C-alpha positions as a Markdown table, in Angstrom:
| # | Residue | x | y | z |
|---|---|---|---|---|
| 1 | Unk | -182.2 | 102.5 | -40.6 |
| 2 | Unk | -182.7 | 105.3 | -38.2 |
| 3 | Unk | -179.1 | 105.9 | -37.2 |
| 4 | Unk | -175.9 | 104.4 | -38.6 |
| 5 | Unk | -172.9 | 103.8 | -36.4 |
| 6 | Unk | -169.4 | 104.1 | -37.9 |
| 7 | Unk | -166.8 | 104.0 | -35.2 |
| 8 | Unk | -163.2 | 102.7 | -35.0 |
| 9 | Unk | -160.7 | 102.3 | -32.2 |
| 10 | Unk | -157.2 | 101.1 | -31.7 |
| 11 | Unk | -155.1 | 99.8 | -28.8 |
| 12 | Unk | -152.0 | 97.7 | -28.1 |
| 13 | Unk | -152.0 | 94.4 | -26.3 |
| 14 | Unk | -149.4 | 91.8 | -25.4 |
| 15 | Unk | -150.3 | 88.3 | -26.3 |
| 16 | Unk | -147.9 | 85.4 | -25.6 |
| 17 | Unk | -145.1 | 87.9 | -25.0 |
| 18 | Unk | -145.6 | 89.7 | -28.3 |
| 19 | Unk | -146.9 | 93.3 | -28.7 |
| 20 | Unk | -149.8 | 93.8 | -31.1 |
| 21 | Unk | -151.4 | 96.9 | -32.5 |
| 22 | Unk | -155.1 | 96.2 | -32.9 |
| 23 | Unk | -157.4 | 98.2 | -35.0 |
| 24 | Unk | -161.2 | 97.7 | -34.9 |
| 25 | Unk | -163.9 | 99.0 | -37.2 |
| 26 | Unk | -167.5 | 99.0 | -35.9 |
| 27 | Unk | -170.4 | 99.6 | -38.3 |
| 28 | Unk | -174.1 | 99.1 | -37.9 |
| 29 | Unk | -175.4 | 95.9 | -39.5 |
| 30 | Unk | -178.2 | 96.2 | -42.0 |
| 31 | Unk | -181.7 | 96.3 | -40.5 |
| 32 | Unk | -182.6 | 93.2 | -42.5 |
| 33 | Unk | -179.7 | 91.1 | -41.2 |
| 34 | Unk | -180.9 | 87.5 | -40.5 |
| 35 | Unk | -179.4 | 85.7 | -37.5 |
| 36 | Unk | -181.4 | 82.6 | -36.8 |
| 37 | Unk | -180.4 | 82.1 | -33.2 |
| 38 | Unk | -180.9 | 85.7 | -32.0 |
| 39 | Unk | -184.2 | 87.4 | -31.5 |
| 40 | Unk | -183.9 | 90.1 | -34.2 |
| 41 | Unk | -186.8 | 92.2 | -33.0 |
| 42 | Unk | -185.3 | 92.5 | -29.5 |
| 43 | Unk | -181.9 | 93.6 | -30.7 |
| 44 | Unk | -182.9 | 95.5 | -33.8 |
| 45 | Unk | -180.6 | 98.4 | -34.2 |
| 46 | Unk | -178.1 | 96.9 | -31.8 |
| 47 | Unk | -176.2 | 94.5 | -34.1 |
| 48 | Unk | -172.9 | 95.6 | -35.4 |
| 49 | Unk | -170.4 | 94.3 | -37.9 |
| 50 | Unk | -166.9 | 94.2 | -36.5 |
| 51 | Unk | -163.6 | 94.0 | -38.5 |
| 52 | Unk | -160.3 | 93.5 | -36.7 |
| 53 | Unk | -156.8 | 93.8 | -37.9 |
| 54 | Unk | -153.6 | 93.3 | -36.0 |
| 55 | Unk | -150.0 | 94.3 | -36.7 |
| 56 | Unk | -148.2 | 91.9 | -36.7 |
| 57 | Unk | -150.8 | 89.4 | -37.7 |
| 58 | Unk | -151.9 | 87.5 | -34.6 |
| 59 | Unk | -152.1 | 83.7 | -34.7 |
| 60 | Unk | -155.4 | 82.1 | -35.4 |
| 61 | Unk | -155.0 | 80.2 | -32.1 |
| 62 | Unk | -155.9 | 83.5 | -30.4 |
| 63 | Unk | -158.2 | 85.2 | -33.0 |
| 64 | Unk | -159.0 | 84.7 | -36.7 |
| 65 | Unk | -158.8 | 88.2 | -38.2 |
| 66 | Unk | -160.0 | 86.9 | -41.6 |
| 67 | Unk | -163.5 | 86.4 | -40.3 |
| 68 | Unk | -166.2 | 89.0 | -40.3 |
| 69 | Unk | -167.5 | 89.3 | -36.7 |
| 70 | Unk | -170.8 | 90.4 | -35.3 |
| 71 | Unk | -171.4 | 92.1 | -32.0 |
| 72 | Unk | -174.9 | 92.0 | -30.5 |
| 73 | Unk | -175.6 | 94.6 | -27.8 |
| 74 | Unk | -178.4 | 93.0 | -25.8 |
| 75 | Unk | -180.6 | 94.3 | -23.0 |
| 76 | Unk | -179.0 | 95.0 | -19.6 |
| 77 | Unk | -175.5 | 95.1 | -21.0 |
| 78 | Unk | -175.6 | 91.5 | -22.1 |
| 79 | Unk | -173.7 | 91.0 | -25.4 |
| 80 | Unk | -172.8 | 88.3 | -27.8 |
| 81 | Unk | -169.6 | 88.3 | -30.0 |
| 82 | Unk | -169.0 | 85.9 | -32.8 |
| 83 | Unk | -169.3 | 85.3 | -36.5 |
| 84 | Unk | -172.0 | 84.2 | -38.8 |
| 85 | Unk | -172.0 | 80.7 | -40.2 |
| 86 | Unk | -175.0 | 79.6 | -42.3 |
| 87 | Unk | -177.1 | 82.4 | -40.8 |
| 88 | Unk | -176.4 | 81.5 | -37.2 |
| 89 | Unk | -174.2 | 83.4 | -34.7 |
| 90 | Unk | -171.3 | 81.2 | -33.6 |
| 91 | Unk | -169.9 | 82.8 | -30.4 |
| 92 | Unk | -166.2 | 82.8 | -30.1 |
| 93 | Unk | -164.3 | 80.9 | -27.4 |
| 94 | Unk | -163.4 | 83.2 | -24.6 |
| 95 | Unk | -159.8 | 84.0 | -24.2 |
| 96 | Unk | -158.1 | 87.1 | -22.8 |
| 97 | Unk | -157.6 | 88.7 | -26.3 |
| 98 | Unk | -161.3 | 88.3 | -27.1 |
| 99 | Unk | -162.4 | 89.4 | -23.6 |
| 100 | Unk | -160.4 | 92.6 | -23.9 |
| 101 | Unk | -161.7 | 93.2 | -27.5 |
| 102 | Unk | -165.3 | 92.8 | -26.5 |
| 103 | Unk | -164.9 | 95.1 | -23.4 |
| 104 | Unk | -163.4 | 97.8 | -25.6 |
| 105 | Unk | -166.1 | 97.3 | -28.2 |
| 106 | Unk | -168.8 | 97.8 | -25.6 |
| 107 | Unk | -167.0 | 100.9 | -24.2 |
| 108 | Unk | -166.8 | 102.5 | -27.6 |
| 109 | Unk | -170.4 | 101.8 | -28.4 |
| 110 | Unk | -171.5 | 103.4 | -25.2 |
| 111 | Unk | -169.7 | 106.7 | -26.1 |
| 112 | Unk | -172.2 | 109.3 | -27.3 |
| 113 | Unk | -172.3 | 109.9 | -31.0 |
| 114 | Unk | -172.5 | 107.6 | -34.0 |
| 115 | Unk | -169.0 | 108.1 | -35.4 |
| 116 | Unk | -165.5 | 108.7 | -34.4 |
| 117 | Unk | -162.0 | 107.2 | -34.0 |
| 118 | Unk | -160.8 | 106.4 | -30.5 |
| 119 | Unk | -157.6 | 105.3 | -28.8 |
| 120 | Unk | -158.1 | 103.1 | -25.7 |
């Protein structure tokens, strides 16, 4: 692995009238990660493991924080966000919470440097 990304960020969001503090950890996925429905050669070095916690815990109706998520930063800014199930990427259903999370993740990944903690 040429470079290793280890970034985190936090922000607040209001979902269904409740305020949540969201903390996100972004780390580079191993070079040998196997995702059967993604062209690994095309996105090598641009796959990241994402862990999310919320305080208070958000309902699984909006986002399941117990899952380990993967963010694939594709060409031309195209991205995929989901979790691995049996070696395949299952993209999450889009809702406002997930849209904001993926936008912030992309913003943080575009900041120069491989590490840091950010408030957005």
